[in-house]
C-alpha positions in Angstrom: 6.5 -0.7 19.0 8.4 -3.2 21.2 6.1 -6.0 22.5 6.5 -7.3 26.0 6.7 -11.0 26.5 5.1 -12.3 29.7 5.2 -8.9 31.4 1.8 -7.8 32.5 1.2 -4.2 33.0 -1.7 -1.8 33.6 -2.5 0.7 30.9 -5.5 2.7 29.8 -7.2 2.3 26.5 -7.1 5.8 25.2 -10.3 7.4 24.3 -9.4 6.1 20.9 -10.3 7.7 17.6 -12.1 4.4 17.1 -14.0 4.1 20.4 -17.2 4.2 18.4 -16.9 2.5 15.0 -20.0 2.7 12.8 -21.1 -0.4 11.0 -21.9 0.4 7.4 -23.3 -2.8 6.1 -23.6 -6.5 6.7 -21.4 -8.5 4.3 -19.1 -10.3 6.8 -17.6 -13.7 6.8 -17.2 -16.3 9.5 -14.3 -15.9 11.9 -11.1 -17.6 10.9 -10.1 -20.2 13.5 -6.7 -21.2 12.2 -3.7 -19.3 10.7 -3.4 -18.9 7.0 -1.8 -21.9 5.1 1.9 -21.9 4.9 2.1 -23.6 1.4 5.5 -23.3 -0.3 3.9 -23.8 -3.7 2.9 -20.8 -5.9 -0.8 -20.6 -6.7 -1.9 -21.0 -10.3 -5.1 -19.1 -10.8 -7.3 -17.7 -13.5 -8.8 -14.2 -13.3 -12.4 -13.8 -12.3 -13.9 -12.2 -15.3 -13.4 -10.3 -18.5 -15.4 -7.5 -20.3 -16.1 -6.4 -23.8 -13.2 -5.0 -26.0 -12.0 -1.5 -25.8 -10.4 0.4 -28.7 -7.0 1.4 -27.3 -4.1 -1.0 -27.9 -1.5 -1.6 -25.3 2.2 -1.3 -26.4 4.6 -4.0 -25.1 8.0 -3.0 -23.9 10.8 -3.7 -26.5 13.5 -4.5 -24.0 15.7 -7.6 -23.7 16.5 -9.2 -20.4 18.3 -6.8 -18.2 19.7 -9.3 -15.7 18.9 -9.8 -12.1 17.8 -6.8 -10.1 16.4 -6.1 -6.7 12.9 -5.7 -5.2 12.2 -3.3 -2.4 9.0 -2.5 -0.5 8.6 0.4 1.9 6.3 0.5 4.9 6.0 2.3 8.3 8.7 0.0 9.7 11.5 0.5 7.2 12.6 -1.0 3.8 12.5 -4.7 3.0 14.4 -5.8 -0.1 15.1 -9.1 -2.0 18.5 -9.2 -3.7 21.0 -12.0 -4.6 21.4 -12.7 -0.9 17.7 -13.1 -0.2 15.8 -10.8 2.2 17.4 -7.7 3.7 15.7 -5.2 6.0 16.9 -1.7 6.5 15.8 0.6 9.3 17.1 3.7 11.0 18.7 1.4 13.6 20.7 -0.9 11.3 21.5 1.4 8.4 21.8 5.0 7.2 18.1 5.1 6.3 17.1 8.3 8.1 13.6 7.4 8.9 11.4 4.2 9.0 8.2 5.9 7.8 8.4 5.4 4.1 5.8 6.7 1.7 6.8 6.4 -2.0 9.6 5.0 -4.1 10.8 5.1 -7.7 13.6 3.6 -9.9 15.9 6.3 -11.3 17.5 6.1 -14.8 20.9 5.4 -13.2 19.4 2.4 -11.3 19.3 4.0 -7.9 16.1 4.0 -5.9 14.6 7.3 -4.8 12.6 6.9 -1.6 10.4 9.5 0.1 10.2 9.3 3.8 8.3 11.3 6.4 10.9 14.1 6.6 12.7 14.0 3.2 14.2 11.9 0.4 17.0 9.4 0.3 18.7 7.6 -2.6 19.6 3.9 -2.3 22.0 2.1 -4.6 21.3 -1.4 -3.1 24.0 -1.0 -0.5 24.3 2.5 0.8 21.9 5.4 1.4 22.5 9.0 0.3 20.4 11.6 2.1 19.1 14.5 0.0 19.0 17.9 1.7 15.7 18.4 3.4 13.3 21.3 2.7 10.3 22.7 4.5 8.6 23.5 1.2 6.3 20.5 1.2 4.5 18.1 3.5 2.7 14.8 3.0 4.8 13.1 0.2 2.6 11.1 -2.2 4.7 10.2 -5.2 8.3 10.4 -6.4 10.1 10.3 -9.7 13.6 10.9 -11.2 14.7 12.5 -14.5 17.7 11.7 -16.7 19.6 14.7 -15.4 19.7 13.5 -11.9 16.7 15.6 -10.8 14.2 14.2 -8.2 10.6 15.1 -8.4 8.3 14.8 -5.4 4.5 15.1 -5.5 3.0 16.3 -2.3 0.1 18.2 -0.7 -0.2 21.6 -2.4 2.2 21.0 -5.3 5.2 19.3 -6.7 8.9 19.9 -5.9 12.1 19.3 -7.8 15.5 18.8 -6.4 18.3 19.6 -8.9 21.8 21.2 -8.7 21.7 21.2 -4.9 18.4 23.0 -4.4 14.7 22.5 -4.3 12.2 24.3 -6.5 8.4 24.0 -5.7 5.6 24.5 -8.1 2.3 25.2 -6.3 -1.0 23.4 -7.0 -2.2 26.6 -8.7 0.1 25.8 -11.6 -1.3 22.3 -11.9 -5.0 23.2 -12.3 -7.3 26.2 -12.4 -10.9 27.2 -11.9 -13.3 24.6 -10.6 -10.6 21.9 -11.1 -8.1 23.7 -8.8 -7.2 21.7 -5.7 -4.4 20.9 -3.4 -4.5 17.1 -3.6 -1.5 16.2 -5.7 -1.2 12.4 -6.0 1.7 11.3 -8.2 4.5 12.3 -10.5 6.1 10.3 -13.4 9.0 11.3 -15.7 8.9 10.0 -19.3 11.9 8.9 -21.3 11.6 12.1 -23.4 12.0 14.2 -20.3 8.4 15.3 -19.9 7.2 15.3 -16.3 3.6 14.3 -15.7 1.8 15.2 -12.5 -1.6 14.0 -11.3 -3.9 15.9 -9.0 -7.4 14.8 -8.0 -8.9 16.9 -10.8 -6.2 17.3 -13.5 -3.1 16.0 -15.2 -0.3 18.5 -15.8 2.7 18.2 -18.0 6.0 20.0 -17.5 8.2 20.7 -20.6 10.7 23.4 -21.4 10.1 25.1 -18.0 6.3 25.5 -18.7 3.2 23.6 -17.5 0.4 22.4 -19.8 -2.7 21.6 -17.8 -5.4 19.0 -18.8 -8.7 19.3 -16.9 -12.4 19.7 -17.5 -12.8 21.8 -20.6 -9.0 21.5 -21.4 -8.5 18.1 -22.8 -11.3 16.4 -20.9 -14.9 16.9 -21.8 -16.1 16.4 -18.3 -14.9 16.4 -14.8 -12.5 13.7 -13.6 -11.6 12.5 -10.2 -8.2 11.0 -10.6 -6.4 8.6 -8.3 -3.4 7.0 -10.0 -0.9 7.7 -12.8 1.5 5.5 -14.8 3.6 5.6 -18.0 3.9 2.8 -20.5 7.1 1.8 -22.4 6.6 4.5 -24.9 6.0 7.3 -22.4 2.2 7.4 -22.8 0.6 8.6 -19.5 -2.4 6.6 -18.2 -4.5 8.3 -15.6 -7.0 6.2 -13.6 -10.2 7.7 -12.2 -13.5 6.6 -10.7 -15.0 5.4 -13.9 -12.1 4.1 -15.9 -8.8 5.4 -17.3 -7.6 8.0 -19.8 -4.5 7.6 -22.0 -2.7 10.4 -23.8 -1.4 10.0 -27.3 -0.8 12.2 -30.3 -1.9 15.3 -28.4 -5.3 14.0 -27.2 -6.8 11.9 -24.4 -8.8 8.8 -25.1 -11.1 7.5 -22.4 -11.7 3.8 -21.6 -14.7 3.4 -19.4 -15.1 0.7 -16.8 -18.6 0.4 -15.4 -17.7 -1.4 -12.2 -14.3 0.2 -11.6 -14.2 1.9 -8.2 -11.6 3.5 -6.0 -8.4 3.0 -8.0 -5.4 3.2 -5.7 -2.4 2.3 -7.9 -1.5 1.8 -11.5 1.4 0.3 -13.5 2.2 -1.1 -17.0 3.9 -4.5 -17.3 6.5 -5.7 -19.8 3.7 -6.9 -22.1 2.1 -3.5 -22.1 -0.9 -4.6 -20.0 -2.2 -2.0 -17.6 -2.7 -3.0 -14.0 -5.2 -1.2 -11.8 -5.0 -1.7 -8.0 -8.2 -0.8 -6.1 -9.1 -0.1 -2.5 -11.4 -3.1 -2.0 -11.8 -5.0 -5.3 -8.3 -6.4 -5.9 -6.5 -5.7 -9.2 -7.9 -5.3 -12.7 -5.8 -5.9 -15.8 -6.4 -4.3 -19.2 -4.7 -5.9 -22.2 -6.0 -3.5 -24.8 -9.1 -5.4 -25.5 -10.5 -7.0 -22.4 -10.5 -6.5 -18.6 -9.6 -9.3 -16.1 -9.8 -9.2 -12.3 -7.7 -11.0 -9.6 -8.8 -10.8 -6.0 -9.5 -12.7 -2.8 -12.4 -14.5 -4.3 -10.3 -16.0 -7.1 -7.8 -17.1 -4.4 -5.0 -15.3 -6.2 -4.4 -12.6 -3.6 -4.4 -12.3 0.2 -5.8 -8.8 0.2 -8.2 -6.8 -2.0 -6.5 -3.5 -1.1 -3.7 -3.0 -3.7 -1.6 -0.1 -2.6 1.3 -0.2 -5.1 2.2 -2.1 -8.3 5.5 -2.6 -10.2 6.5 -4.6 -13.2 10.0 -6.0 -13.9 11.7 -6.4 -17.3 11.4 -10.2 -16.9 7.6 -10.0 -17.2 6.6 -10.4 -13.6 4.2 -8.1 -11.7 4.6 -7.2 -8.0 1.7 -6.0 -5.9 2.2 -4.3 -2.6 -1.0 -4.7 -0.6 -2.2 -4.0 2.9 -1.6 -7.7 3.7 1.6 -8.9 2.0 3.6 -8.8 -1.2 2.2 -10.8 -4.1 4.1 -11.6 -7.3 2.6 -12.9 -10.6 4.8 -14.5 -13.3 2.1 -14.8 -15.9 0.7 -18.1 -14.7 1.2 -18.4 -10.9 0.8 -16.2 -7.9 2.9 -16.2 -4.8 2.5 -14.1 -1.7 5.1 -13.2 0.9 3.9 -12.4 4.4 5.7 -11.8 7.7 4.5 -15.3 8.7 6.3 -17.1 5.7 9.2 -14.8 5.0 11.5 -12.1 6.3 9.2 -9.3 5.1 9.3 -6.7 7.8 5.7 -5.5 7.5 2.6 -6.9 5.8 1.2 -3.4 5.3 3.1 -2.1 2.3 3.2 1.5 1.2 5.1 1.0 -2.1 6.9 -1.6 -4.2 9.8 -0.9 -6.6 11.8 -3.3 -8.7 14.9 -3.0 -10.9 15.8 -4.9 -14.1 14.4 -8.5 -14.2 13.9 -8.4 -10.4 15.3 -11.0 -8.0 15.1 -14.7 -7.7 12.3 -15.6 -5.4 13.4 -16.8 -1.9 11.9 -19.9 -0.5 9.0 -19.5 1.8 9.5 -20.2 5.5 7.4 -22.0 8.2 7.3 -19.9 11.3 6.0 -20.9 14.7 2.7 -19.3 15.7 2.2 -17.1 18.8 -0.5 -16.2 21.3 -2.1 -13.2 22.8 -3.7 -12.7 26.3 -5.1 -9.8 28.1 -7.8 -8.5 30.5 -10.3 -5.7 29.8 -12.0 -3.6 32.5 -14.7 -1.0 32.3 -14.2 2.6 33.4 -15.6 1.7 36.9 -13.0 -1.0 37.3 -15.4 -3.9 36.9 -14.5 -6.6 34.2 -15.8 -6.3 30.7 -17.4 -9.8 30.8 -18.6 -11.9 27.9 -17.6 -9.3 25.3 -16.4 -10.1 21.8 -12.7 -9.4 21.1 -11.2 -9.6 17.6 -7.8 -9.3 16.0 -7.2 -8.6 12.3 -4.4 -7.7 10.0 -5.5 -4.5 8.2 -6.0 -1.2 9.9 -9.6 -0.1 10.5 -11.0 3.3 9.7 -13.9 5.1 11.3 -16.3 2.7 9.5 -16.3 -0.9 8.6 -18.4 -2.9 6.2 -18.8 -6.4 7.7 -20.8 -7.7 10.6 -17.9 -6.7 12.9 -14.8 -4.5 12.4 -12.6 -7.5 11.4 -15.1 -9.9 9.7 -14.5 -8.7 6.2 -10.7 -8.8 6.5 -8.4 -11.4 4.8 -7.4 -12.9 8.2 -8.9 -12.4 11.6 -9.6 -14.3 14.8 -12.5 -13.8 17.2 -13.0 -14.7 20.9 -14.9 -13.7 24.0 -13.9 -12.4 27.4 -14.7 -14.5 30.4 -16.4 -13.4 33.6 -13.2 -11.7 34.7 -12.7 -9.8 31.4 -9.8 -12.0 30.4 -9.3 -13.1 26.7 -6.8 -15.2 24.8 -5.9 -16.0 21.2 -3.8 -19.0 20.1 -2.2 -20.0 16.8 -1.5 -16.4 15.7 0.7 -16.1 12.6 3.6 -13.5 12.8 2.1 -10.1 11.9 1.1 -6.7 13.1 -2.5 -6.9 14.4 -5.3 -4.5 15.2 -7.3 -5.5 18.3 -10.9 -4.4 18.9 -13.4 -5.2 21.6 -17.2 -4.7 21.7 -18.4 -2.5 24.5 -21.6 -2.8 26.5 -23.5 -0.3 24.3 -22.7 -2.3 21.1 -20.0 0.0 19.8 -16.4 -1.1 19.3 -13.2 0.1 21.0 -9.7 -0.3 19.5 -7.2 -1.6 22.0 -3.6 -0.3 22.1 -0.8 -0.2 24.6 1.2 2.7 23.2 0.8 6.1 21.7 2.3 7.1 18.3 2.0 6.8 14.6 1.8 3.0 14.6 0.1 2.6 18.0 -3.0 1.0 16.6 -1.0 -2.1 15.7 0.4 -4.8 17.9 3.3 -7.0 16.7 3.0 -10.8 17.4 6.3 -12.4 16.6 7.0 -16.0 15.8 6.5 -18.2 18.9 5.8 -15.2 21.1 3.4 -15.3 24.0 2.3 -11.7 24.2 0.5 -10.5 27.4 -1.4 -7.2 26.9 -1.9 -6.9 30.6 -4.9 -5.1 32.0 -6.5 -2.4 30.0 -9.3 -0.1 31.1 -11.9 1.4 28.9 -12.5 5.1 29.4 -15.8 6.8 28.9 
């Protein structure tokens, strides 16, 4: 989306998917009145809490320093990487990246990065992109992995596909689970050092070896039904599968369950160089399991800028990188630091995946960017102004429901204002970011404002120092 600076125009607010957002609870916070701090110092924080010991030891990686590597994050606006030259952003306009809508990434054994985009797969060696031939055998890429023979595995809706020797082979979801556990939701794929391929569905874990699948599901390896969400391998190739009540780990031919009473909505999973297992959640930040205890890092502990942890990656130098819906956070064992569009050259705060090679890169210095502003006018369907109505902007996308007092009030950063008698509104001191904009209508429901149609139309980009004029927008019935 290309913002217009000082260029008013008349548009319609579409009859938005979010014209009526239902409030599902009252746990909001007060509106933020100033942009987030631009501190250049990393934050040293302690986790919030720990729990009682479990009986499954973690296994640290036995690798020496591998030297400086690169860090890349994918989003709906392209690929942002940190290498020896600092930040680099790759899009379909400035590189051979075929598409900006990126969904999953993995580090291959040869050091290349495999990246799943909206219409296929591309390999990236840090400099150039190699497009893998496309296939119509799958849709909705979810996870990607590489084997030691140069094969690429892609988890997707209704199955998993492998690209090898110039052709794609697809294994349907019916080979990954059966009976009541059968489903088409395939979430992730990981390839172990011994060549075994592990695939996660919402109800099963399947292992591919010697051209055959072994399925673990309720009654076959698990004593009860599981609802899985995330998969990771540790240094010794043990698969860890996170679910709604904890995590299961496979070793010596059997699964061991580690229960977590307050563990909800796992979204991502990774094992760091110390063998600690990191669990990213939808709304509770990240949990860390060290083999004996659980610890938590989140917004409340001031360690993170977002509680929605979408992707996690550990480097061989011991750092852990979190891709969230509001920035890239890195933890070195003692200190946290978060890169945002407002303090770095990160192309998008809403991150789909994070991948890192070797020891990862040196951290670039944080920047101090000028803030921007946003103005606009809202009219009702009859053309009269929407007067004295609340308008909010916030940094994370809003679904069909929200859980605070207002759609934005429970977000890590938001601003709130009110239209005047003419329906005009304005926001000042806005940090560089993509924003969701919502307004309260006369009947108490909320409408999401947008000035374009498309995949990312729900977000408006406010660039450093920009004075963005939304123009006049009209609510439709």
